TILUM-116377 format. One line per 10 residues: number of its first residue (from 1); for each residue z, x, y of N, C-alpha, C. Coordinates in steps of 0.2 Angstrom, whole numbers, plus 5000, padded with zeros to 4 digits. Each point is the difference from the previous one (the first is absolute). Layout:
N
NUM> Z,X,Y,Z,X,Y,Z,X,Y ~ ...
***
This chain:
84
1> 5000,5004,4994,5000,4996,5006,5000,5005,5006 ~ 4995,4998,5005,5000,5004,5006,5003,4996,5005 ~ 5005,5003,5004,5003,4996,5006,5002,5006,5005 ~ 4996,4999,5006,5001,5005,5005,4998,5007,4998 ~ 4996,5001,4995,4998,5007,4999,5004,5002,4994 ~ 5005,4997,4998,5005,5002,4994,4998,4996,4994 ~ 4999,5004,4995,4999,4997,4993,5007,4998,4997 ~ 5000,4993,4998,5007,4998,4996,4997,4998,4993 ~ 5006,5000,4996,4998,4999,4993,5001,4992,4999 ~ 4995,4996,5000,5000,4993,4999,4993,4997,4999
11> 4998,5001,4993,4994,4997,4998,4994,5001,5005 ~ 4999,5006,5001,4994,5001,5006,4994,4998,4999 ~ 4996,4999,5005,4993,4998,4999,4996,5007,5000 ~ 5003,5004,4997,4996,5007,4999,4997,4999,4993 ~ 4994,5002,4999,4997,5000,4993,4998,5008,4998 ~ 5002,5002,4994,4998,5006,4998,4993,5001,4998 ~ 4996,4994,4999,4993,5000,4998,4996,5002,5007 ~ 4999,5007,5001,4997,5002,5006,4994,4998,5001 ~ 4996,4997,4996,4993,4997,5001,5001,4994,5005 ~ 5006,4997,5000,5001,4995,5006,4999,5003,5007
21> 5000,5007,5001,5000,5003,5006,4992,4999,5003 ~ 4996,4998,4996,4993,4999,5001,4999,4994,5004 ~ 5005,4995,4999,4999,4993,5004,5001,5001,5007 ~ 4997,4997,5004,5000,5000,5008,5008,4999,5002 ~ 5002,5005,5004,5006,4999,5003,5006,5003,4996 ~ 4999,5000,4993,5006,5003,4996,5001,5008,5002 ~ 5006,5002,4999,5001,5007,5001,5003,5004,4995 ~ 4996,5006,4999,5003,5004,4994,5006,5004,5002 ~ 5005,5000,4996,5007,5004,5002,5000,5005,4994 ~ 4998,5007,5002,5001,5005,4995,5006,5001,4997
31> 5001,5003,4993,5006,5001,4997,5004,5004,5005 ~ 5007,4999,5001,5004,5003,5005,5001,4997,5006 ~ 4995,4997,5002,5000,4996,5007,5006,4995,4999 ~ 5004,5000,5005,5005,4995,5000,5004,5001,4994 ~ 5001,5006,4997,5003,5001,4994,4998,4996,4994 ~ 4993,4998,5000,4998,4996,4995,4999,5005,4994 ~ 5002,4998,4994,4999,5004,4993,4993,5001,4998 ~ 4995,4995,5002,4993,5001,4999,4996,4997,5005 ~ 4993,5002,5000,4996,4996,5005,5000,4993,5000 ~ 5000,4997,5005,5001,4992,5000,4995,4998,5006
41> 4999,4993,5000,4996,4997,5004,5004,4995,5004 ~ 4999,4999,5007,5003,4995,5004,4995,4994,4999 ~ 5001,4995,4998,4995,4994,4999,5002,4995,5006 ~ 4996,5001,5005,5001,4997,5006,4998,4992,5000 ~ 4997,4999,4995,4998,4992,4999,5006,4996,4997 ~ 5005,5003,4998,5006,4997,4997,5006,5001,5004 ~ 5000,4998,5006,5006,5001,5004,5005,4994,4999 ~ 5007,5001,5000,5004,4995,4999,5007,5001,5004 ~ 5004,4995,5000,5006,5001,5004,5006,5002,4995 ~ 5004,5004,5002,5006,5001,4996,5006,5000,5004
51> 5006,4997,4998,5006,5000,5004,5002,5008,5000 ~ 5002,5001,5007,5002,5008,5000,5006,5001,4997 ~ 5004,4996,4998,5007,5001,4996,4998,5003,4993 ~ 4993,4999,4998,4999,5002,4993,4997,5007,5000 ~ 4999,5003,5006,4997,5007,5001,5007,5004,5000 ~ 5002,5002,4995,5007,5004,4999,4999,5008,5000 ~ 4995,5002,4997,5000,5007,4999,4993,5003,5002 ~ 5000,5005,5005,4994,5003,5003,4998,5005,4994 ~ 4994,5000,4999,4998,5006,4995,4995,5005,5004 ~ 4998,4999,5006,4996,5005,5004,4997,4997,5007
61> 4997,5004,5003,4996,4998,5006,4993,5002,5000 ~ 4995,4996,5003,4994,5001,5001,4998,5003,5007 ~ 4995,5004,5000,4998,5003,5007,4998,4995,5004 ~ 5000,5001,5007,4997,4995,5005,4993,4999,4999 ~ 4996,5004,4998,4993,5000,4999,4999,4995,4994 ~ 5003,5000,4994,5000,4995,4995,5002,4993,5002 ~ 5005,5000,5004,5002,4993,5002,4995,4997,5004 ~ 4996,5004,5005,4995,4998,5004,4995,4997,4996 ~ 4998,5004,4994,4995,4998,4996,5001,4993,4996 ~ 5007,5000,4998,5002,4993,4997,5000,4994,5005
71> 5001,5001,5006,5000,4995,5005,4993,4998,5001 ~ 4995,5005,5000,4994,4998,5002,4997,4997,4994 ~ 5002,5001,4993,4998,4997,4995,5002,4993,5000 ~ 5006,4999,5002,5003,4993,5000,4996,4996,5005 ~ 4999,5003,5007,4996,4996,5005,4993,4999,4997 ~ 4997,5003,4996,4993,4999,4997,5001,4993,4996 ~ 5005,4999,4997,5001,4994,4996,5002,4994,5004 ~ 5004,5001,5005,5003,4994,5004,4996,4998,5006 ~ 4997,5005,5002,4997,4998,5007,4993,4997,4999 ~ 4998,4994,5004,4994,4997,4999,4994,5004,5001
81> 4995,4999,4997,4994,5004,5001,4994,4996,5003 ~ 4997,5003,5004,4994,4997,5003,4995,4998,4995 ~ 4997,4994,5000,4994,4998,4996,4994,5002,5004 ~ 4995,5003,4996,4994,5001,5003,4994,4994,4999
***
């Protein structure tokens, strides 16, 4: 779970199937980034809310650059697109 650039242990929407990084907006996290034990993918099309009280243990932090990429990916999913 990503919250304010901090990874928490709570059924995260990170996928270890790195081929998902090929989908538009998704972000690849390499092994070691944010203290992840293996390469993972942030799946921006599966955003959901979680009660902050459930976020009990931080496992790591992501760089500002990765956070920006994740936010850009989420915007691709939620912002209306122009129809041609």
